[in-house]
C-alpha positions as CSV (number, residue, x, y, z in Angstrom):
1,M,198.7,127.9,-1.7
2,V,202.2,127.4,-2.1
3,I,202.8,131.3,-1.7
4,S,201.0,131.4,1.4
5,Q,203.0,128.3,2.6
6,V,206.4,130.0,1.7
7,R,205.3,133.6,3.2
8,G,204.3,131.5,6.5
9,S,207.7,129.8,6.6
10,K,209.5,133.2,6.3
11,K,207.4,134.5,9.1
12,S,208.2,131.5,11.2
13,T,212.1,131.9,10.6
14,D,211.8,135.6,11.6
15,D,210.0,135.0,14.8
16,G,212.9,132.4,15.9
17,Q,215.5,134.8,14.9
18,H,213.9,137.4,17.0
19,I,213.7,135.0,20.2
20,H,217.1,134.0,19.7
21,F,218.1,137.7,19.7
22,R,215.9,138.4,22.8
23,K,217.7,135.5,24.6
24,E,221.3,136.6,23.8
25,K,220.4,140.2,25.1
26,D,218.9,138.8,28.1
27,I,222.1,136.7,28.8
28,E,224.2,139.6,28.3
29,L,222.2,141.8,30.6
30,A,222.1,138.9,33.4
31,S,226.0,138.8,32.8
32,A,226.3,142.7,33.2
33,L,223.9,142.6,36.2
34,D,225.9,139.7,38.0
35,E,229.2,141.7,37.2
36,I,227.7,144.9,38.9
37,R,226.8,142.7,41.8
38,M,230.1,141.1,41.9
39,K,231.6,144.4,41.9
40,E,229.5,145.5,44.6
41,R,230.2,142.7,46.9
42,E,233.9,143.2,46.4
43,A,233.5,146.8,47.2
44,L,231.9,145.6,50.7
45,V,234.5,143.3,51.4
46,Q,237.0,145.9,50.6
47,Q,235.1,148.7,52.8
48,E,234.9,146.0,55.7
49,A,238.6,145.3,55.3
50,K,239.4,149.0,55.9
51,Q,236.8,149.1,58.9
52,R,238.7,146.2,60.4
53,D,242.1,147.7,59.4
54,K,242.7,144.3,57.6
55,L,244.4,143.7,54.2
56,Y,242.4,143.2,51.3
57,I,242.7,141.5,47.7
58,N,240.7,140.6,44.8
59,L,242.0,137.4,43.6
60,R,240.0,137.5,40.1
61,G,242.9,137.5,37.6
62,F,245.7,137.1,40.1
63,P,248.2,134.5,38.8
64,M,248.2,132.0,41.8
65,S,250.8,129.5,41.2
66,Q,250.7,125.7,42.3
67,D,253.6,126.3,44.5
68,A,251.5,128.7,46.8
69,L,248.1,126.9,46.5
70,L,249.8,123.5,47.6
71,I,251.4,125.2,50.7
72,L,248.1,124.5,52.7
73,D,246.3,121.2,52.8
74,R,243.1,121.3,50.7
75,Q,240.9,119.8,53.8
76,F,242.4,122.7,56.2
77,C,241.5,125.2,53.3
78,E,238.0,124.4,53.3
79,Q,237.7,124.2,56.9
80,H,238.9,127.5,57.6
81,R,237.7,129.1,54.4
82,V,241.5,130.4,53.5
83,V,244.0,129.6,50.7
84,C,247.5,130.6,50.1
85,F,247.7,132.4,47.0
86,F,251.2,133.8,46.8
87,Y,254.6,132.3,47.8
88,Q,258.0,133.7,46.6
89,S,261.4,134.1,48.4
90,E,260.5,135.2,52.0
91,Q,256.7,136.3,51.4
92,L,253.8,134.1,51.8
93,H,250.3,135.5,51.5
94,L,247.2,133.9,52.6
95,G,243.5,134.8,51.7
96,T,240.5,134.2,54.0
97,T,236.9,135.1,54.7
98,H,237.5,134.9,58.3
99,P,240.8,136.5,59.3
100,D,240.4,136.3,63.0
101,D,240.2,132.5,63.2
102,P,242.5,131.7,66.0
103,E,243.3,128.3,64.4
104,L,244.1,130.2,60.9
105,M,246.5,132.9,63.3
106,Q,248.3,129.7,64.7
107,K,248.9,128.2,61.5
108,A,250.0,131.4,59.9
109,K,252.8,131.4,62.7
110,E,253.6,127.8,61.9
111,L,254.3,128.7,58.2
112,E,256.6,131.8,59.2
113,E,258.9,129.2,61.1
114,I,258.7,126.4,58.5
115,H,259.2,128.4,55.3
116,R,261.1,131.2,56.9
117,A,258.8,133.8,55.3
118,Q,256.8,136.6,56.5
119,V,253.1,135.6,56.2
120,E,250.4,138.3,55.4
121,V,246.8,137.3,56.0
122,Y,244.4,139.3,53.7
123,L,240.5,139.5,53.8
124,I,238.9,138.1,50.4
125,S,235.4,137.7,49.1
126,E,233.7,134.4,48.7
127,E,233.9,135.0,45.1
128,S,237.8,134.9,45.3
129,L,237.8,132.1,47.5
130,K,235.6,129.8,45.1
131,L,238.1,131.0,42.2
132,A,241.1,129.9,44.4
133,F,239.3,126.5,44.9
134,K,238.8,125.9,41.1
135,K,242.3,126.4,40.7
136,Y,243.4,124.1,43.3
137,D,241.1,121.4,41.7
138,A,243.0,121.8,38.5
139,I,246.2,120.9,39.9
140,P,247.1,117.2,39.0
141,K,246.4,114.8,41.6
142,A,250.0,113.5,41.6
143,L,250.9,116.7,43.1
144,G,248.1,117.1,45.7
145,A,248.7,117.8,49.0
146,H,245.3,116.5,50.5
147,D,246.7,112.9,51.7
148,E,248.8,111.8,54.5
149,G,252.7,112.0,53.8
150,L,252.8,115.8,53.3
151,A,252.4,117.0,56.7
152,L,255.3,115.4,58.5
153,T,253.7,115.4,62.2
154,E,254.9,113.8,65.2
155,E,251.9,111.5,65.1
156,T,252.4,110.6,61.5
157,L,256.1,109.8,62.1
158,R,255.7,107.8,65.0
159,R,253.0,105.7,63.1
160,Q,255.4,105.1,60.4
161,Q,258.4,104.3,62.7
162,E,256.5,101.6,64.5
163,K,256.3,99.5,61.0
164,I,260.2,98.9,61.2
165,T,262.5,97.5,63.9
166,T,265.8,98.4,62.2
167,V,266.6,100.6,59.2
168,K,267.8,97.5,57.4
169,E,264.1,96.3,57.2
170,L,262.9,99.8,55.2
171,N,263.4,98.5,51.9
172,E,260.9,95.6,52.4
173,T,258.4,98.0,54.2
174,L,258.8,100.5,51.4
175,A,257.8,97.9,49.0
176,R,254.5,97.2,50.7
177,A,253.8,100.8,51.6
178,Q,251.2,103.0,50.0
179,T,252.5,105.8,47.6
180,T,251.2,108.4,50.1
181,E,253.1,107.0,53.2
182,V,256.8,106.6,51.4
183,L,258.1,110.2,52.3
184,A,257.1,109.8,56.1
185,L,258.4,106.3,56.4
186,I,261.7,107.4,54.9
187,V,262.1,110.6,57.4
188,G,260.5,108.6,60.3
189,A,263.2,105.7,59.7
190,A,266.0,108.3,59.3
191,L,265.0,110.1,62.7
192,K,264.8,106.8,64.4
193,S,268.2,105.4,63.1
194,L,269.8,108.8,64.2
195,S,270.9,109.4,60.4
196,S,272.3,112.8,59.5
197,D,271.7,112.7,55.7
198,I,269.0,111.1,53.4
199,H,270.1,110.6,49.7
200,I,267.2,110.0,47.2
201,E,269.0,109.4,43.7
202,T,267.7,108.5,40.3
203,E,269.4,106.1,38.3
204,A,268.6,104.3,35.0
205,D,266.4,101.6,36.2
206,D,265.5,102.6,39.7
207,I,265.6,105.3,42.6
208,K,268.2,104.5,45.3
209,L,267.7,105.4,48.8
210,R,270.9,105.8,51.2
211,M,271.3,107.3,54.8
212,R,274.4,108.4,56.4
213,I,274.3,106.9,59.7
214,D,277.1,107.9,62.0
215,G,279.2,109.1,59.3
216,V,279.0,106.3,57.1
217,L,276.8,106.2,53.9
218,H,274.8,103.1,53.7
219,D,272.3,101.7,51.0
220,I,269.0,101.3,52.5
221,G,267.0,100.1,49.8
222,I,265.1,101.1,46.4
223,L,262.2,103.2,46.0
224,P,259.3,102.6,43.8
225,T,259.5,104.0,40.6
226,D,255.8,105.0,40.6
227,A,256.4,106.9,43.7
228,W,259.2,109.1,42.7
229,P,257.0,112.1,41.3
230,K,255.1,112.2,44.5
231,V,258.0,112.2,46.8
232,V,259.8,114.8,44.8
233,S,256.7,116.8,44.9
234,R,256.1,116.6,48.5
235,V,259.9,117.0,49.3
236,K,259.8,120.4,47.2
237,L,256.6,121.6,48.6
238,L,257.8,121.1,52.3
239,A,261.2,123.0,51.7
240,G,259.4,125.7,49.8
241,L,261.1,124.8,46.3
242,K,259.4,125.4,42.7
243,L,257.8,122.3,41.6
244,N,258.4,123.2,37.9
245,I,262.0,123.8,38.1
246,T,264.2,120.4,37.2
247,N,266.9,121.6,35.2
248,K,268.9,123.7,38.2
249,P,269.9,123.2,41.7
250,Q,267.6,124.4,44.5
251,D,268.2,124.7,48.0
252,G,265.3,124.9,51.1
253,R,264.4,123.9,54.3
254,F,261.7,122.9,56.6
255,T,261.3,122.0,60.2
256,I,260.0,118.8,61.9
257,Y,258.3,119.6,65.4
258,L,258.8,116.8,67.9
259,S,258.0,116.8,71.6
260,G,260.3,118.8,73.5
261,D,262.6,119.3,70.4
262,K,262.7,119.9,66.9
263,T,264.8,118.9,63.6
264,E,265.6,121.2,60.8
265,V,265.7,119.4,57.5
266,R,267.9,121.3,55.0
267,V,267.0,120.1,51.3
268,S,269.1,120.1,48.3
269,T,268.1,119.1,44.8
270,V,270.4,118.8,41.9
271,P,269.6,117.8,38.2
272,T,271.2,114.5,36.9
273,S,271.5,112.5,34.0
274,Y,268.3,110.7,35.0
275,G,266.3,113.0,36.9
276,E,266.7,115.0,40.2
277,S,268.9,114.0,43.1
278,I,267.6,114.8,46.4
279,V,269.7,115.2,49.7
280,M,268.0,116.1,53.1
281,R,270.4,116.9,55.9
282,L,268.8,116.5,59.4
283,L,269.9,118.9,62.2
284,R,268.9,118.2,65.8
285,F,268.3,120.8,68.0
286,S,269.1,119.1,71.2
287,M,271.1,121.3,73.6
288,E,272.4,118.4,75.3
289,A,274.4,117.4,72.4
290,L,276.2,120.8,72.6
291,A,277.3,120.3,76.2
292,F,281.4,120.7,76.5
293,D,281.5,117.2,78.6
294,K,279.6,115.5,75.9
295,L,282.2,116.2,73.2
296,G,284.6,113.7,74.0
297,L,287.1,115.7,75.6
298,T,288.9,114.0,78.6
299,G,291.9,114.1,80.9
300,Y,294.9,116.1,79.3
301,T,292.7,117.4,76.4
302,A,289.8,118.8,78.4
303,T,292.2,120.4,81.0
304,A,294.2,122.1,78.1
305,L,291.1,123.3,76.4
306,R,289.6,124.8,79.5
307,K,292.5,126.6,80.5
308,E,292.9,128.2,77.1
309,I,289.1,129.4,76.9
310,E,289.4,130.7,80.5
311,K,291.8,133.5,78.6
312,P,290.1,137.0,78.0
313,N,291.4,137.1,74.3
314,G,293.4,135.4,71.8
315,M,292.2,133.0,69.1
316,I,291.0,129.3,69.3
317,I,290.9,127.7,66.2
318,S,289.2,124.0,65.4
319,T,290.6,122.3,62.5
320,G,289.6,119.3,60.5
321,P,287.7,118.2,57.3
322,T,284.1,118.8,56.4
323,G,281.8,116.9,58.9
324,S,284.3,116.2,61.7
325,G,282.3,118.3,64.3
326,K,284.4,121.7,64.4
327,T,281.6,123.9,64.7
328,T,279.7,121.6,67.3
329,T,283.2,122.0,69.2
330,L,282.9,125.5,69.1
331,Y,279.2,125.6,70.3
332,G,280.2,123.5,73.2
333,I,282.9,126.2,74.1
334,L,280.3,128.8,73.9
335,H,277.9,126.8,75.9
336,V,280.7,127.1,78.7
337,L,281.5,130.9,78.2
338,N,277.7,132.1,78.0
339,N,277.0,134.1,80.8
340,P,275.1,137.5,81.7
341,G,278.5,139.5,81.8
342,S,279.8,138.4,78.5
343,N,278.6,139.8,75.0
344,I,278.8,137.0,72.8
345,L,278.4,137.4,68.7
346,T,278.6,135.0,66.0
347,L,279.0,135.0,62.4
348,E,277.8,131.8,60.7
349,D,276.9,130.2,57.2
350,P,274.5,128.8,58.0
351,I,273.3,129.2,61.9
352,E,273.3,125.4,62.8
353,Y,271.9,125.9,66.2
354,K,270.2,128.7,68.0
355,L,271.9,129.6,71.3
356,K,270.0,131.6,73.9
357,G,271.6,134.6,74.9
358,I,273.7,134.7,72.1
359,N,273.5,137.1,69.2
360,Q,273.8,135.1,66.0
361,T,274.1,136.6,62.6
362,Q,273.6,134.8,59.0
363,V,276.3,135.2,56.3
364,N,274.5,136.7,53.4
365,P,276.7,137.3,50.2
366,A,273.7,138.5,48.3
367,V,273.6,141.5,50.1
368,G,277.3,142.1,50.7
369,L,277.6,140.3,53.9
370,D,280.3,138.0,53.8
371,F,282.5,136.7,56.6
372,A,285.0,139.6,56.2
373,K,282.6,142.5,56.1
374,G,280.4,140.8,58.7
375,L,283.4,140.3,61.3
376,R,284.5,144.1,60.9
377,S,280.6,145.0,61.6
378,L,280.7,142.8,64.8
379,L,283.7,144.2,65.9
380,R,281.8,147.6,66.4
381,Q,279.2,145.9,68.4
382,D,281.3,146.0,71.4
383,P,281.9,142.2,71.8
384,D,283.6,140.1,74.4
385,I,283.6,136.8,72.5
386,I,283.1,136.5,68.8
387,M,282.7,133.2,66.8
388,V,283.5,133.4,63.0
389,G,282.1,130.2,61.3
390,E,285.0,129.6,58.8
391,I,288.1,131.6,58.1
392,R,288.4,131.4,54.3
393,D,290.5,134.2,53.1
394,L,293.3,136.6,54.3
395,E,290.8,139.6,55.0
396,T,289.2,137.3,57.3
397,A,292.0,135.7,58.7
398,D,293.7,139.5,59.4
399,T,290.6,140.7,60.9
400,A,290.3,137.7,63.2
401,I,294.0,138.2,64.3
402,N,293.7,142.0,65.1
403,A,290.8,141.3,67.1
404,A,292.3,138.4,69.1
405,L,295.2,141.0,69.6
406,T,292.8,143.9,70.7
407,G,291.2,142.2,73.7
408,H,288.6,139.8,72.0
409,L,288.4,136.3,72.4
410,V,288.1,134.9,69.0
411,L,286.7,131.2,67.9
412,S,286.7,129.8,64.2
413,T,287.4,127.0,62.2
414,L,289.9,126.1,59.4
415,H,290.1,123.2,56.9
416,T,293.2,121.2,57.5
417,N,293.9,117.8,58.3
418,S,295.5,118.5,61.9
419,A,296.1,121.2,64.3
420,A,299.6,121.3,63.3
421,G,298.4,122.0,59.5
422,A,296.6,125.3,60.8
423,L,299.8,127.4,61.2
424,P,301.3,126.8,57.3
425,R,297.8,127.5,56.4
426,F,297.6,130.9,57.9
427,L,300.9,131.8,56.5
428,A,300.1,130.6,53.0
429,M,296.9,132.8,52.9
430,G,299.2,135.7,53.7
431,S,299.1,136.2,57.7
432,K,302.0,138.0,59.0
433,N,303.9,135.6,61.2
434,F,304.7,138.4,63.9
435,L,301.1,138.9,64.6
436,L,300.0,135.4,64.1
437,A,302.3,133.9,66.9
438,P,300.9,136.0,69.8
439,A,297.5,136.0,68.5
440,I,296.8,132.1,68.8
441,N,295.8,130.6,72.3
442,C,295.4,127.0,70.8
443,L,294.7,124.9,67.8
444,I,292.3,122.1,68.0
445,G,292.7,118.9,65.7
446,Q,289.6,116.8,65.6
447,R,287.5,113.8,64.1
448,L,284.5,112.1,64.8
449,V,284.6,108.2,65.4
450,R,281.6,105.9,65.9
451,R,280.7,104.7,69.4
452,L,280.5,100.9,69.8
453,C,277.0,99.7,70.6
454,E,276.7,99.4,74.4
455,H,274.2,96.4,73.8
456,C,276.4,94.2,71.7
457,K,280.0,95.1,71.8
458,K,282.4,92.3,72.9
459,P,286.2,92.0,73.9
460,M,288.6,91.2,71.4
461,T,292.3,90.1,70.9
462,L,294.5,92.1,68.4
463,D,296.8,90.2,65.9
464,A,300.6,90.7,66.7
465,A,301.2,93.4,63.8
466,L,298.0,95.7,65.1
467,R,299.2,95.2,68.7
468,A,302.6,96.5,67.7
469,R,301.4,99.5,65.9
470,V,299.4,100.4,69.1
471,N,302.1,99.7,71.6
472,E,304.1,102.1,69.3
473,T,301.8,105.0,69.0
474,L,301.1,105.0,72.8
475,S,304.7,104.6,73.7
476,T,305.2,108.5,74.1
477,L,302.4,108.8,76.7
478,K,303.8,106.0,79.2
479,G,304.5,107.5,82.5
480,R,302.3,110.5,82.4
481,S,300.1,111.1,85.3
482,D,298.0,113.9,83.7
483,L,296.1,111.5,81.4
484,E,293.5,110.5,84.1
485,L,293.3,107.0,82.8
486,P,291.6,103.9,84.3
487,F,294.4,101.6,83.3
488,D,298.2,101.6,83.3
489,L,300.0,102.5,80.0
490,A,303.2,100.8,81.2
491,K,301.6,97.2,81.0
492,P,300.9,96.6,77.4
493,E,300.1,93.0,78.1
494,S,296.8,94.4,80.1
495,Y,295.5,96.4,77.2
496,Q,291.9,95.4,76.5
497,F,290.1,96.4,73.1
498,Y,286.5,95.8,71.8
499,M,284.9,95.0,68.6
500,A,281.6,95.6,66.8
501,T,278.9,92.8,66.4
502,G,275.5,94.2,65.6
503,C,272.0,94.0,67.2
504,N,268.7,95.5,66.8
505,E,269.6,98.7,68.8
506,C,272.2,99.7,66.5
507,N,270.4,98.5,63.1
508,D,273.0,95.4,63.1
509,F,275.9,98.2,62.4
510,G,277.5,97.4,65.8
511,Y,277.9,101.1,66.2
512,R,275.4,103.7,67.5
513,G,276.3,107.5,68.0
514,R,279.4,109.4,67.5
515,I,282.1,110.9,69.5
516,G,285.0,113.4,69.1
517,I,288.8,112.4,69.1
518,F,290.9,115.5,69.7
519,E,294.5,117.0,69.9
520,I,295.0,120.4,71.6
521,M,298.1,122.5,70.5
522,T,298.6,125.2,73.0
523,M,301.0,128.0,71.8
524,N,304.6,128.1,73.6
525,K,307.8,129.8,73.1
526,D,309.2,126.9,70.9
527,L,306.3,127.1,68.6
528,E,306.3,130.8,68.3
529,K,310.2,130.9,67.5
530,I,309.2,128.4,64.4
531,I,306.4,130.7,63.4
532,L,308.6,133.7,63.7
533,A,311.4,132.2,61.6
534,G,308.9,131.3,58.9
535,N,309.1,128.6,56.4
536,V,306.9,126.5,58.9
537,S,306.8,122.9,58.6
538,E,303.8,121.0,59.7
539,Y,305.7,118.0,60.8
540,E,308.2,120.1,62.8
541,V,305.4,122.0,64.4
542,Q,303.6,118.6,65.3
543,E,307.0,117.1,66.9
544,T,307.5,120.3,68.7
545,A,303.7,120.1,70.1
546,Q,304.3,116.6,71.2
547,K,307.4,117.3,73.3
548,H,305.4,119.8,75.1
549,G,302.9,117.1,76.2
550,M,300.1,117.2,73.1
551,V,298.2,114.2,72.9
552,T,297.7,113.3,69.3
553,M,294.0,112.5,67.8
554,L,295.4,108.9,67.0
555,Q,296.5,108.7,70.6
556,D,293.3,110.0,72.1
557,G,291.3,107.6,69.8
558,L,293.3,104.5,70.9
559,L,292.9,105.6,74.7
560,K,289.1,105.9,74.0
561,A,289.3,102.4,72.4
562,M,290.8,100.8,75.4
563,Q,288.2,102.1,77.4
564,G,285.2,100.3,75.2
565,I,283.9,103.5,73.7
566,T,285.0,102.8,70.1
567,S,287.1,100.3,68.2
568,V,290.7,100.3,67.1
569,E,289.8,99.8,63.5
570,E,287.3,102.9,63.6
571,V,290.2,105.0,65.0
572,F,292.8,104.0,62.4
573,R,290.1,104.5,59.9
574,Q,289.4,108.3,61.0
575,A,292.6,109.5,62.5
576,E,295.8,107.8,60.8
């Protein structure tokens, strides 16, 4: 009896093992059949792609990165059966089961513009798409692109702008805002206040937000600490930067499309002691701002410069520190010179504004295209007018000078404090004085000063010391009829000046917008003698130019202050 029970137990065990073995075999067989069917489906999709002349890829085993997947919003991916599976440098690849979707084709064009990348669309199978969606779902929600804030559309920005009256209210609004709204709120406020730069800086205890408005950096507020990871991720995704790189600098860009205009945002990230610092520069593409008569050139300065740009050859050099509007002035000149009868070429780093009818080239040192080599190449393109973004070295300077002497009009910039400082700088670089003197048409010195807000400026009375200082500065201009002024410089007691007060229209700063103050130094025989003699003194050059009628930047600024355009305080801050 016991033996029988033992034998029965052994038989039961053998049957169980046999059933388990059969189940494993069935699973393996089913898996093999699934693999065969999947390969057959992939083959059919590949054949379909070939018949329709489409690109094809199987995403099984393909290393899709978070950066690529998050280029597109998840909702858009599901709606149009598409995924971004590759993004690197200037290449961006989309995979879709519906490659002829017109909305998808439109999105591909937008991505090309935003990321400055070549977009390729591939036909993929449903299996590949499901695999991509699984990887998308595995991305931490803090990095997700599926909520408001990533797509900085005009509607999103307008909605956020309505929440603030002045930029000074932004800090309180940020404290109440949802995490997903923070970036859109910041960018919306920057656009509304005409900021040129947004600074987001990590510090020991908080994240500081600052904006540069009319050239002055203002503390705007403190960002919520818990919003920081999402803000960084969104900025990086928009600018095409790597999410996982936090220990070295990165540079990128994206474009915000607005009604009738667009704003390009250049992004720079730099690692700091407490995290990453982000700076976003906002470049507006309004052609109105580039018009010659909008620059701030008036009276003598406008007349003198127009006379020089009408010459068929020679050099026009704009000088000033970084951010003084040099390139904008050159664009304004090109705006005047641009006509069908002239071949205008530019060499820039970077191209700040795209101008119709002008061939613009971006400097690219990575492939050996610097200013010197690029300028030599442009000279073989039969140009009439050439703009070189900046003269940085002797090779570029010599090439530009020779171009000016051989029948070309050359425009460029130089980093000096005044127009008079350009001549010693050229000679210090090693330029030959006997070539420099006949090559130069004129030198422009400039600064940008803030405009007084038209809604809240009011008259003011200068104290005795400041009035004496103003009178002394303007004394050399008395009796001149070529300044085209609406007041008499010979009557200092009648001088009227204005001050900033502040209102909602100007964010309580008292200023709104900026305008240039200029000095135009034209070449003459006395200046040529100084250059040819060598050992050029900036002070001697300045004195000689003033004897020949040059209005200095400081004088030009004070004349604008007397017309209520800016304040005396602002002029002395920038031009003295």
